[in-house]
C-alpha positions as CSV (number, residue, x, y, z in Angstrom):
1,M,0.1,-0.3,0.0
2,T,1.5,3.3,-1.2
3,T,2.4,6.1,2.1
4,L,2.8,9.2,2.6
5,K,6.7,8.4,2.5
6,D,6.2,6.9,-0.7
7,V,4.9,10.0,-1.9
8,A,6.4,12.3,-0.3
9,R,10.3,10.7,-1.7
10,A,8.2,10.9,-5.4
11,A,7.5,14.5,-4.7
12,G,10.5,15.1,-3.0
13,V,9.6,16.6,-0.3
14,S,9.2,16.4,3.4
15,T,6.0,13.9,4.8
16,A,4.9,16.7,6.7
17,T,4.6,19.0,3.9
18,V,3.0,16.2,1.9
19,S,0.6,15.9,4.7
20,N,-0.4,19.8,5.2
21,V,-0.6,19.6,1.0
22,L,-2.9,16.5,0.8
23,N,-5.1,17.5,3.9
24,G,-5.1,21.7,3.3
25,R,-4.1,22.3,6.1
26,K,-0.7,24.9,5.3
27,R,-0.4,26.8,1.5
28,F,2.7,26.1,-0.2
29,S,4.0,27.5,-4.1
30,P,1.7,26.6,-6.3
31,A,4.6,24.5,-7.7
32,V,5.2,22.6,-4.4
33,E,1.8,21.9,-4.4
34,E,1.1,20.8,-8.3
35,R,4.4,18.4,-7.5
36,V,2.8,16.9,-4.6
37,W,-0.8,16.2,-6.1
38,T,0.8,14.6,-9.4
39,A,3.3,12.4,-7.3
40,A,0.1,11.7,-5.1
41,R,-2.1,10.7,-8.5
42,G,1.1,8.7,-10.0
43,L,1.1,6.5,-6.7
44,G,-2.6,5.7,-6.4
45,Y,-2.8,7.8,-3.1
46,F,-5.4,9.5,-2.3
47,P,-6.7,11.6,1.1
48,N,-10.2,9.7,2.4
49,D,-12.4,13.0,2.2
50,S,-15.0,12.4,3.8
51,A,-12.9,11.4,7.1
52,R,-10.5,14.8,6.1
53,T,-13.8,17.0,5.8
54,L,-15.0,16.0,9.5
55,R,-11.2,16.4,10.7
56,T,-10.3,20.2,8.7
57,G,-14.2,21.1,8.5
58,H,-13.1,21.8,4.4
59,S,-14.6,19.3,1.8
60,H,-11.7,20.8,-1.0
61,T,-14.9,21.3,-3.1
62,L,-15.6,24.1,-4.8
63,G,-18.5,25.5,-6.9
64,L,-19.1,27.3,-9.9
65,I,-22.1,29.4,-11.4
66,I,-22.6,30.6,-15.0
67,P,-25.4,31.9,-16.8
68,D,-24.7,29.6,-19.5
69,L,-23.3,27.2,-21.0
70,Q,-23.8,27.2,-24.7
71,N,-22.1,30.5,-25.0
72,P,-19.0,29.3,-26.3
73,F,-17.0,32.0,-23.4
74,F,-18.0,30.1,-20.8
75,P,-16.4,26.4,-21.4
76,V,-13.1,28.1,-22.1
77,L,-14.3,29.3,-19.0
78,V,-14.9,26.3,-17.1
79,R,-11.8,24.3,-18.3
80,S,-9.2,26.6,-16.5
81,I,-11.5,26.9,-13.4
82,E,-11.7,22.8,-13.3
83,H,-7.8,22.3,-14.2
84,R,-6.2,25.1,-12.0
85,A,-8.4,23.5,-9.0
86,R,-8.0,20.3,-9.8
87,Q,-4.3,21.4,-9.7
88,L,-5.0,22.3,-6.3
89,G,-6.4,19.4,-5.0
90,Y,-9.6,20.8,-5.0
91,T,-12.6,19.2,-6.7
92,L,-15.4,21.3,-9.1
93,L,-19.6,21.5,-8.5
94,L,-20.8,23.1,-11.5
95,V,-24.3,25.0,-12.0
96,D,-25.2,26.1,-15.5
97,I,-28.0,28.1,-14.4
98,D,-29.1,28.8,-18.2
99,N,-30.2,32.2,-17.9
100,E,-33.1,32.3,-15.2
101,E,-32.2,34.1,-12.5
102,G,-33.8,31.8,-10.4
103,T,-31.7,29.4,-10.8
104,E,-29.2,31.5,-9.9
105,R,-30.2,32.2,-7.2
106,E,-30.8,28.8,-6.5
107,G,-27.3,27.2,-7.6
108,F,-25.9,29.6,-4.4
109,R,-28.5,27.7,-2.1
110,V,-27.5,23.8,-3.8
111,L,-23.7,24.6,-3.5
112,A,-23.6,26.0,-0.1
113,E,-25.9,22.5,0.7
114,K,-23.2,20.5,-0.8
115,G,-21.0,22.2,1.8
116,V,-18.5,23.9,-1.4
117,D,-15.5,25.8,0.2
118,G,-16.0,28.6,-1.7
119,I,-17.9,29.7,-4.6
120,I,-16.7,31.3,-8.0
121,W,-19.9,33.5,-9.7
122,A,-19.7,34.7,-13.1
123,P,-23.2,36.8,-12.4
124,H,-26.0,37.1,-15.1
125,R,-29.1,38.9,-13.1
126,L,-28.4,39.2,-9.4
127,T,-26.4,42.1,-8.8
128,E,-25.1,41.1,-5.0
129,P,-25.3,37.2,-4.1
130,P,-27.5,35.8,-2.1
131,A,-26.2,35.2,1.9
132,T,-24.0,32.7,2.3
133,T,-21.5,30.9,4.5
134,C,-18.7,30.6,2.3
135,P,-16.9,32.8,0.4
136,V,-17.8,34.0,-2.9
137,V,-15.4,35.8,-5.9
138,C,-16.8,37.1,-9.0
139,V,-15.3,36.2,-12.3
140,D,-15.6,38.0,-15.3
141,R,-17.9,40.4,-14.1
142,P,-16.6,42.0,-11.1
143,V,-19.7,43.3,-8.8
144,Q,-18.9,46.4,-6.3
145,G,-17.9,44.8,-2.4
146,I,-17.2,41.3,-3.9
147,D,-13.1,40.2,-4.6
148,S,-13.5,39.4,-8.3
149,V,-11.0,38.8,-11.6
150,S,-11.9,40.3,-14.4
151,A,-10.3,42.2,-17.2
152,H,-9.8,45.6,-18.0
153,H,-12.9,45.9,-20.1
154,E,-12.9,49.5,-20.1
155,R,-10.0,49.9,-21.8
156,G,-11.2,47.2,-24.3
157,G,-14.0,49.4,-25.3
158,E,-11.5,52.1,-25.7
159,L,-9.3,50.3,-27.9
160,L,-12.5,49.9,-29.8
161,G,-12.9,53.3,-30.0
162,E,-10.0,53.8,-31.2
163,Y,-10.1,50.9,-33.8
164,V,-13.0,52.7,-35.2
165,G,-11.5,55.9,-35.4
166,R,-8.6,54.2,-37.6
167,S,-10.8,52.5,-39.9
168,G,-11.9,55.5,-41.1
169,H,-16.2,55.1,-40.1
170,R,-18.4,57.9,-39.4
171,S,-21.4,56.1,-38.9
172,I,-21.7,52.9,-36.3
173,G,-24.8,51.1,-34.7
174,L,-23.9,49.7,-30.8
175,L,-25.2,46.4,-30.0
176,S,-24.7,47.1,-26.7
177,G,-24.6,44.4,-23.8
178,P,-27.1,44.4,-20.7
179,Q,-26.6,47.8,-18.6
180,H,-27.0,46.4,-15.1
181,L,-23.5,44.2,-15.6
182,N,-20.4,46.3,-15.1
183,S,-18.3,44.4,-17.8
184,A,-21.2,45.4,-20.6
185,R,-21.3,49.0,-18.9
186,Q,-17.2,49.4,-18.8
187,R,-17.5,48.9,-22.5
188,R,-19.6,51.0,-23.3
189,E,-18.2,53.5,-21.6
190,G,-14.8,53.3,-22.6
191,L,-16.0,53.1,-25.9
192,L,-17.5,56.6,-25.8
193,R,-15.0,57.8,-24.8
194,A,-12.2,57.2,-27.6
195,L,-14.6,57.6,-30.2
196,P,-13.3,59.9,-32.2
197,P,-16.1,63.4,-32.4
198,Q,-16.7,63.0,-35.6
199,V,-18.3,59.0,-35.5
200,Q,-21.7,59.2,-35.4
201,I,-23.8,56.8,-33.0
202,V,-26.6,56.3,-35.6
203,W,-28.3,53.4,-33.3
204,E,-27.9,51.6,-30.4
205,E,-29.5,48.8,-29.1
206,Q,-29.4,46.5,-25.4
207,V,-29.1,43.0,-26.2
208,P,-28.4,39.7,-23.8
209,F,-25.3,37.9,-24.9
210,D,-26.3,35.7,-26.7
211,L,-27.7,34.6,-30.3
212,Q,-31.2,35.7,-30.3
213,L,-30.7,39.0,-31.4
214,P,-34.4,41.0,-30.4
215,E,-36.7,42.5,-33.1
216,P,-35.4,46.2,-32.6
217,A,-32.3,45.0,-33.1
218,L,-32.3,42.8,-36.1
219,H,-34.5,46.1,-37.3
220,S,-31.5,48.4,-36.8
221,L,-28.7,46.3,-38.3
222,Q,-30.5,45.7,-41.0
223,G,-31.3,49.3,-41.7
224,G,-28.2,50.4,-43.7
225,E,-28.0,53.4,-41.7
226,A,-24.5,52.4,-39.8
227,S,-20.8,51.2,-42.0
228,L,-19.9,49.6,-39.0
229,V,-21.4,47.7,-36.3
230,V,-19.7,47.4,-32.5
231,A,-21.3,44.3,-30.6
232,A,-21.3,43.6,-27.0
233,N,-19.5,40.4,-27.4
234,D,-18.8,38.1,-29.9
235,V,-21.6,35.7,-29.9
236,V,-23.5,38.8,-30.1
237,A,-21.1,39.9,-33.1
238,V,-21.7,36.1,-34.3
239,A,-25.4,36.4,-34.4
240,A,-24.9,40.4,-36.2
241,V,-22.8,39.0,-39.3
242,E,-25.5,36.0,-39.6
243,A,-28.4,38.5,-39.8
244,L,-26.5,40.9,-41.8
245,T,-25.9,37.7,-44.1
246,A,-29.3,36.6,-44.5
247,A,-30.4,39.9,-44.9
248,G,-28.3,40.0,-48.1
249,V,-25.3,42.7,-46.5
250,E,-22.5,41.5,-47.2
251,V,-19.2,41.8,-44.6
252,P,-17.3,43.4,-44.1
253,A,-18.2,45.4,-47.8
254,Q,-21.3,46.8,-47.3
255,V,-21.1,46.6,-42.9
256,S,-18.1,45.6,-40.8
257,V,-18.8,44.4,-37.7
258,V,-16.5,44.1,-34.4
259,G,-16.8,42.0,-31.4
260,F,-15.0,41.4,-27.7
261,D,-13.9,38.4,-25.9
262,D,-12.0,36.4,-28.4
263,I,-14.0,33.2,-28.5
264,P,-12.9,29.9,-30.3
265,W,-15.5,31.1,-32.9
266,A,-14.1,34.6,-33.7
267,S,-11.0,33.2,-36.0
268,L,-13.3,30.0,-37.6
269,I,-16.5,32.2,-38.7
270,W,-16.6,34.1,-41.6
271,P,-15.2,36.5,-41.8
272,R,-12.6,35.9,-39.7
273,L,-13.7,38.5,-36.3
274,S,-12.3,41.2,-35.4
275,T,-12.4,41.8,-31.4
276,V,-10.7,42.6,-28.4
277,R,-9.0,39.0,-27.0
278,Q,-9.6,38.4,-23.1
279,P,-7.2,36.0,-21.5
280,I,-9.9,33.5,-20.2
281,A,-7.3,31.2,-19.1
282,Q,-6.2,33.1,-17.0
283,L,-9.3,34.7,-15.4
284,G,-10.6,31.0,-14.8
285,R,-6.7,30.6,-13.0
286,A,-6.4,33.3,-10.9
287,A,-10.6,33.5,-10.3
288,V,-9.0,29.9,-8.0
289,E,-6.4,31.0,-6.9
290,V,-8.1,34.2,-5.6
291,L,-10.6,32.3,-3.8
292,L,-8.0,30.2,-2.2
293,R,-6.8,33.5,-0.5
294,R,-9.8,34.0,0.9
295,I,-10.3,30.8,2.2
296,G,-7.3,30.8,3.9
297,E,-7.3,34.7,5.0
298,P,-11.3,35.4,5.6
299,A,-10.2,38.9,6.4
300,A,-7.4,40.0,3.9
301,P,-8.7,43.4,2.3
302,L,-10.5,43.3,-0.8
303,I,-8.8,41.8,-4.0
304,E,-10.0,43.0,-7.3
305,Q,-7.4,41.9,-10.3
306,V,-8.2,43.4,-13.6
307,L,-6.2,41.4,-16.8
308,G,-5.5,42.9,-19.8
309,V,-6.6,42.7,-23.5
310,E,-5.4,43.3,-26.5
311,L,-7.2,44.4,-29.8
312,V,-7.1,41.6,-32.4
313,E,-8.1,42.5,-36.1
314,R,-9.2,40.1,-38.7
315,G,-11.3,40.5,-41.9
316,S,-14.8,41.4,-40.5
317,V,-13.8,45.2,-41.0
318,M,-12.8,47.6,-43.9
319,K,-11.0,50.5,-43.7
320,K,-13.2,53.4,-45.2
321,P,-10.3,54.7,-48.0
322,A,-9.2,58.4,-47.2
323,L,-10.9,60.1,-50.5
324,E,-14.5,58.3,-48.7
325,V,-13.5,59.8,-45.2
326,A,-12.5,62.5,-46.7
327,S,-16.2,62.9,-48.6
């Protein structure tokens, strides 16, 4: 039978370190913790979870609440969160709320009943989490007063505004995201601040972060007033390209489209989508690490981690010739 000494020998650490890592009694560097867990798995050694929970009061399980697994942004995020949690000795319980506010609230109750040590939450409709006994960290969509890990949404909006100016477009349509979400609001604010004064927003529609565009948005898209459409995220941008194409409008020859996120679809559709890239995998890893820090230090100061973004230029935006811009 494999013993702690066997694991310690394989990981190159002391038996005390192995015991502390596997039982969550003390934090070590990510490299040491990963080495211990790799050695334990390789040798088939695992602590008894039930006994460990009774002894330590920790289940070594994290909860994750996301709005919609059909949105291709979230599978990438979930994969990153699960991998990092597993590397650090935690299992993950996932609640996909399917864009339902009631299910979002219920998700917190279910995860609390399962005894998770903490919850990672990508908010949908709720503006604050229900009362819970475990720590909560927001990912992608920050909420005031709660630990969060997000991309620099405002800077992403600014990058789009600058890009619109450089591309020579003077009339744009805006498919803005749900403004109760800080992420959508910050993107919009950054865009408006960075747009050159000669650029006019000829229409704006607020839309959900999904492929189903409301009728008013479809009507505005097909009205022909805007030469470039700025979408709230890549899923909305894909929906816009589909709607324009279905109406016989060529993208980008007649109308250009730009998105936000750089989901896997962005480089697969045609034309390939110009967008702002969020570091999605890094967001997931950081969310796990911030949550574990909060679990270990409940009274620590608020953590608001903001990650950088970058513009990715592809084929969905056609630059206006200088002569056309001048006219």
